[in-house]
ZADO-1210 file (C-alpha; in nm, 4 decimals, padded with zeros to 6 digits):
<atoms>
<atom x="01.2585" y="09.2196" z="10.2697" code="MET" pos="1"/>
<atom x="01.6135" y="09.0747" z="10.2477" code="PRO" pos="2"/>
<atom x="01.7716" y="08.9544" z="09.9397" code="GLN" pos="3"/>
<atom x="01.7697" y="08.5515" z="09.9059" code="ALA" pos="4"/>
<atom x="02.1065" y="08.3757" z="10.0450" code="PRO" pos="5"/>
<atom x="02.1482" y="08.2295" z="09.7038" code="ASP" pos="6"/>
<atom x="02.0737" y="08.5597" z="09.4968" code="ALA" pos="7"/>
<atom x="02.3447" y="08.7129" z="09.2918" code="THR" pos="8"/>
<atom x="02.5653" y="09.0676" z="09.4202" code="PHE" pos="9"/>
<atom x="02.5750" y="09.2223" z="09.0728" code="ALA" pos="10"/>
<atom x="02.3643" y="09.2564" z="08.7817" code="PRO" pos="11"/>
<atom x="02.4864" y="09.0389" z="08.4655" code="ASP" pos="12"/>
<atom x="02.4518" y="09.2732" z="08.1475" code="VAL" pos="13"/>
<atom x="02.5612" y="09.2383" z="07.8155" code="GLU" pos="14"/>
<atom x="02.6746" y="09.5795" z="07.7612" code="ILE" pos="15"/>
<atom x="02.9997" y="09.6653" z="07.5164" code="ASP" pos="16"/>
<atom x="03.1748" y="09.9006" z="07.6138" code="ASP" pos="17"/>
<atom x="03.3386" y="10.0258" z="07.2563" code="SER" pos="18"/>
<atom x="02.9875" y="10.1086" z="07.1729" code="LYS" pos="19"/>
<atom x="02.7643" y="10.4104" z="07.2528" code="LYS" pos="20"/>
<atom x="02.4601" y="10.3879" z="07.3966" code="TRP" pos="21"/>
<atom x="02.1499" y="10.5692" z="07.5017" code="ILE" pos="22"/>
<atom x="02.0764" y="10.6737" z="07.8630" code="LEU" pos="23"/>
<atom x="01.7046" y="10.7869" z="07.9794" code="LYS" pos="24"/>
<atom x="01.6543" y="10.9243" z="08.2855" code="LEU" pos="25"/>
<atom x="01.4438" y="10.7172" z="08.5234" code="VAL" pos="26"/>
<atom x="01.4805" y="10.8664" z="08.8595" code="GLY" pos="27"/>
<atom x="01.6997" y="11.0845" z="09.0517" code="MET" pos="28"/>
<atom x="01.7519" y="11.1533" z="09.3802" code="GLU" pos="29"/>
<atom x="02.0186" y="11.3999" z="09.6020" code="GLU" pos="30"/>
<atom x="02.1719" y="11.2691" z="09.9055" code="GLN" pos="31"/>
<atom x="02.4312" y="11.3623" z="10.1908" code="PRO" pos="32"/>
<atom x="02.7584" y="11.3204" z="10.0024" code="SER" pos="33"/>
<atom x="03.0021" y="11.0323" z="10.0405" code="ARG" pos="34"/>
<atom x="03.2409" y="11.2096" z="09.8572" code="TYR" pos="35"/>
<atom x="03.5559" y="11.4286" z="10.0708" code="ARG" pos="36"/>
<atom x="03.3845" y="11.7995" z="10.0424" code="ASP" pos="37"/>
<atom x="03.5301" y="12.0860" z="10.2263" code="LYS" pos="38"/>
<atom x="03.0884" y="12.1782" z="10.2915" code="ARG" pos="39"/>
<atom x="02.9505" y="11.9739" z="10.5643" code="LYS" pos="40"/>
<atom x="02.6906" y="12.0133" z="10.4073" code="ASP" pos="41"/>
<atom x="02.7459" y="11.8936" z="10.0389" code="ALA" pos="42"/>
<atom x="02.4983" y="11.6421" z="09.8881" code="MET" pos="43"/>
<atom x="02.5253" y="11.4246" z="09.5863" code="MET" pos="44"/>
<atom x="02.3059" y="11.3579" z="09.3106" code="LEU" pos="45"/>
<atom x="02.2108" y="11.0112" z="09.2101" code="VAL" pos="46"/>
<atom x="02.1234" y="11.0064" z="08.8440" code="PHE" pos="47"/>
<atom x="01.8734" y="10.6605" z="08.7751" code="LYS" pos="48"/>
<atom x="01.8999" y="10.5393" z="08.4040" code="TRP" pos="49"/>
<atom x="01.7813" y="10.3082" z="08.1839" code="LEU" pos="50"/>
<atom x="02.0431" y="10.2008" z="07.8951" code="VAL" pos="51"/>
<atom x="01.8970" y="10.1330" z="07.5481" code="TYR" pos="52"/>
<atom x="02.1141" y="09.9924" z="07.2072" code="GLY" pos="53"/>
<atom x="02.2177" y="10.3308" z="06.9801" code="LEU" pos="54"/>
<atom x="02.1557" y="10.1416" z="06.6926" code="GLU" pos="55"/>
<atom x="01.8200" y="09.9254" z="06.7677" code="ASP" pos="56"/>
<atom x="01.6949" y="10.0745" z="07.0725" code="GLY" pos="57"/>
<atom x="01.6375" y="09.8046" z="07.2911" code="VAL" pos="58"/>
<atom x="01.6192" y="09.7921" z="07.6624" code="ALA" pos="59"/>
<atom x="01.9601" y="09.6237" z="07.7974" code="VAL" pos="60"/>
<atom x="01.7831" y="09.3610" z="08.0704" code="GLU" pos="61"/>
<atom x="01.9538" y="09.2399" z="08.3601" code="ASP" pos="62"/>
<atom x="02.0100" y="08.8521" z="08.2818" code="ASN" pos="63"/>
<atom x="01.9704" y="08.7461" z="08.6445" code="ASN" pos="64"/>
<atom x="01.6253" y="08.9141" z="08.6876" code="THR" pos="65"/>
<atom x="01.5039" y="08.9501" z="08.3186" code="GLY" pos="66"/>
<atom x="01.4224" y="09.3290" z="08.4268" code="GLU" pos="67"/>
<atom x="01.5750" y="09.6761" z="08.2411" code="PRO" pos="68"/>
<atom x="01.8530" y="09.7130" z="08.3878" code="PHE" pos="69"/>
<atom x="01.9261" y="10.0557" z="08.5667" code="GLU" pos="70"/>
<atom x="02.2732" y="10.2129" z="08.6032" code="LEU" pos="71"/>
<atom x="02.3382" y="10.4674" z="08.8754" code="TRP" pos="72"/>
<atom x="02.5632" y="10.7688" z="08.7973" code="GLN" pos="73"/>
<atom x="02.6956" y="10.9292" z="09.1164" code="PHE" pos="74"/>
<atom x="02.7706" y="11.3028" z="09.1240" code="THR" pos="75"/>
<atom x="02.8736" y="11.6108" z="09.3306" code="GLY" pos="76"/>
<atom x="02.6118" y="11.9027" z="09.3766" code="ASP" pos="77"/>
<atom x="02.8562" y="12.1664" z="09.2553" code="ALA" pos="78"/>
<atom x="02.6960" y="12.3266" z="08.9411" code="THR" pos="79"/>
<atom x="02.9374" y="12.5362" z="08.8116" code="TYR" pos="80"/>
<atom x="03.0632" y="12.5926" z="08.4256" code="ASP" pos="81"/>
<atom x="03.3640" y="12.8427" z="08.3980" code="ASN" pos="82"/>
<atom x="03.4013" y="12.9333" z="08.0103" code="PRO" pos="83"/>
<atom x="03.7896" y="13.0463" z="08.0693" code="LYS" pos="84"/>
<atom x="03.8688" y="12.7149" z="08.2249" code="SER" pos="85"/>
<atom x="03.6778" y="12.5099" z="08.0528" code="ASN" pos="86"/>
<atom x="03.6137" y="12.3192" z="08.3698" code="LYS" pos="87"/>
<atom x="03.2690" y="12.2126" z="08.4389" code="ILE" pos="88"/>
<atom x="03.0653" y="12.0391" z="08.7268" code="ALA" pos="89"/>
<atom x="02.9919" y="11.6719" z="08.6256" code="PRO" pos="90"/>
<atom x="02.5947" y="11.7434" z="08.7845" code="ALA" pos="91"/>
<atom x="02.6231" y="12.0601" z="08.5017" code="ARG" pos="92"/>
<atom x="02.7471" y="11.8290" z="08.2103" code="GLU" pos="93"/>
<atom x="02.4470" y="11.5769" z="08.2860" code="VAL" pos="94"/>
<atom x="02.1981" y="11.8371" z="08.2313" code="ALA" pos="95"/>
<atom x="02.3694" y="11.9772" z="07.9589" code="ASN" pos="96"/>
<atom x="02.3423" y="11.6522" z="07.8020" code="ALA" pos="97"/>
<atom x="02.0075" y="11.5941" z="07.9125" code="LEU" pos="98"/>
<atom x="01.8850" y="11.9490" z="07.7808" code="MET" pos="99"/>
<atom x="02.0653" y="11.9433" z="07.4326" code="GLY" pos="100"/>
<atom x="02.3003" y="12.2704" z="07.5085" code="HIS" pos="101"/>
<atom x="02.5103" y="12.3793" z="07.7520" code="ARG" pos="102"/>
<atom x="02.3233" y="12.5680" z="07.9824" code="LEU" pos="103"/>
<atom x="02.3467" y="12.9138" z="08.1261" code="THR" pos="104"/>
<atom x="02.3569" y="13.0365" z="08.5236" code="ASP" pos="105"/>
<atom x="01.9971" y="13.1490" z="08.5022" code="ASP" pos="106"/>
<atom x="01.8765" y="12.8413" z="08.3394" code="GLU" pos="107"/>
<atom x="02.0279" y="12.6291" z="08.6343" code="VAL" pos="108"/>
<atom x="01.9288" y="12.8550" z="08.9013" code="ARG" pos="109"/>
<atom x="01.5398" y="12.7807" z="08.7439" code="GLU" pos="110"/>
<atom x="01.6021" y="12.4235" z="08.7228" code="MET" pos="111"/>
<atom x="01.7368" y="12.4304" z="09.1115" code="ASN" pos="112"/>
<atom x="01.4021" y="12.6511" z="09.1860" code="ASP" pos="113"/>
<atom x="01.1634" y="12.4040" z="08.9756" code="ASP" pos="114"/>
<atom x="01.3943" y="12.0719" z="09.0669" code="GLY" pos="115"/>
<atom x="01.6179" y="11.9296" z="08.8834" code="TRP" pos="116"/>
<atom x="01.4131" y="11.5794" z="08.8288" code="GLU" pos="117"/>
<atom x="01.1110" y="11.7466" z="08.7485" code="GLU" pos="118"/>
<atom x="01.2697" y="11.9530" z="08.4851" code="THR" pos="119"/>
<atom x="01.5282" y="11.6372" z="08.3370" code="LEU" pos="120"/>
<atom x="01.3293" y="11.3648" z="08.3760" code="MET" pos="121"/>
<atom x="01.2266" y="11.1238" z="08.1170" code="ASN" pos="122"/>
<atom x="01.4861" y="11.2443" z="07.8913" code="ARG" pos="123"/>
<atom x="01.7694" y="11.0653" z="07.6751" code="MET" pos="124"/>
<atom x="02.1484" y="11.1597" z="07.6127" code="CYS" pos="125"/>
<atom x="02.3902" y="10.9175" z="07.4198" code="VAL" pos="126"/>
<atom x="02.6980" y="10.7836" z="07.6200" code="ALA" pos="127"/>
<atom x="03.0187" y="10.6098" z="07.6341" code="ASP" pos="128"/>
<atom x="03.0377" y="10.3796" z="07.9297" code="LEU" pos="129"/>
<atom x="03.3290" y="10.2303" z="08.1132" code="GLU" pos="130"/>
<atom x="03.3533" y="09.8175" z="08.2528" code="TRP" pos="131"/>
<atom x="03.6243" y="09.8781" z="08.5372" code="TYR" pos="132"/>
<atom x="03.7224" y="09.7184" z="08.8524" code="SER" pos="133"/>
<atom x="03.7281" y="09.8496" z="09.1982" code="ASP" pos="134"/>
<atom x="03.9253" y="09.7905" z="09.4805" code="GLN" pos="135"/>
<atom x="03.7799" y="09.4473" z="09.5543" code="ASN" pos="136"/>
<atom x="03.8246" y="09.3573" z="09.2232" code="GLY" pos="137"/>
<atom x="03.4257" y="09.3807" z="09.1477" code="THR" pos="138"/>
<atom x="03.3567" y="09.4805" z="08.7665" code="GLN" pos="139"/>
<atom x="03.1326" y="09.7836" z="08.7662" code="LYS" pos="140"/>
<atom x="02.9872" y="09.9894" z="08.4725" code="LEU" pos="141"/>
<atom x="03.0362" y="10.3837" z="08.4936" code="ARG" pos="142"/>
<atom x="02.9362" y="10.6645" z="08.2597" code="VAL" pos="143"/>
<atom x="03.2660" y="10.7866" z="08.1279" code="LEU" pos="144"/>
<atom x="03.0791" y="11.0699" z="07.8320" code="ARG" pos="145"/>
<atom x="02.7569" y="11.2290" z="07.7770" code="GLN" pos="146"/>
<atom x="02.6450" y="11.4175" z="07.5231" code="LYS" pos="147"/>
<atom x="02.2733" y="11.5472" z="07.3695" code="PRO" pos="148"/>
<atom x="02.0668" y="11.2711" z="07.2186" code="TYR" pos="149"/>
<atom x="01.9462" y="11.3429" z="06.8650" code="VAL" pos="150"/>
<atom x="01.6880" y="11.1347" z="06.7224" code="LYS" pos="151"/>
<atom x="01.8587" y="11.0106" z="06.3420" code="PRO" pos="152"/>
<atom x="01.6773" y="11.0689" z="06.0732" code="GLU" pos="153"/>
<atom x="01.5156" y="10.8137" z="05.9751" code="ARG" pos="154"/>
<atom x="01.3836" y="10.6220" z="05.6662" code="LYS" pos="155"/>
<atom x="01.0688" y="10.5524" z="05.5520" code="LYS" pos="156"/>
<atom x="00.9616" y="10.1733" z="05.6253" code="ALA" pos="157"/>
<atom x="00.8556" y="09.9221" z="05.3925" code="ALA" pos="158"/>
<atom x="00.5243" y="09.9837" z="05.4362" code="ALA" pos="159"/>
<atom x="00.5957" y="10.3912" z="05.4124" code="GLY" pos="160"/>
<atom x="00.5065" y="10.4362" z="05.7361" code="ARG" pos="161"/>
<atom x="00.7072" y="10.7079" z="05.9397" code="ARG" pos="162"/>
<atom x="00.8251" y="10.6468" z="06.2397" code="LEU" pos="163"/>
<atom x="00.7135" y="10.9756" z="06.5303" code="ASP" pos="164"/>
<atom x="00.9151" y="11.2123" z="06.6415" code="ASP" pos="165"/>
<atom x="00.8525" y="11.1383" z="06.9864" code="ASP" pos="166"/>
<atom x="00.8701" y="10.7947" z="06.9652" code="GLU" pos="167"/>
<atom x="01.0959" y="10.6020" z="07.2069" code="GLN" pos="168"/>
<atom x="01.3107" y="10.3432" z="07.2698" code="PRO" pos="169"/>
<atom x="01.1879" y="10.0037" z="07.3126" code="ALA" pos="170"/>
<atom x="01.1344" y="09.9006" z="07.6461" code="GLU" pos="171"/>
</atoms>
């Protein structure tokens, strides 16, 4: 169903881009590329993230809807990694961050066979985000850098309860 005529165009979120954020992959799509690619069959990957505060683990909400904010990140489908020039395709950088290490070419081939979504879904990374204005002056948020999410060493709570190793950020 189409949106109501008074529906807001953009989400209203409170994200300080001077802080680091936890991103949790909740969706992924492959679409025909909208980039200027030399390959006619080029595709792009759309990573769909929920954003959580690094300090408190609370999901960022869209103030317009009260629902968790979903940030989309677009990359090309290239997966190269050249250790000599240190150039890595953006999609591979995302996969490296989610998997927690620099992937080998064999690991990427295996992900291609198994499906990236199946391999990466619900994994988390830490990211630097940036607010910017597009050519129309619309404020947008983009992912700048990502690195593996390492769960901090948790201190015992006052009641002596230790958080589980597999505990996820609060939804």
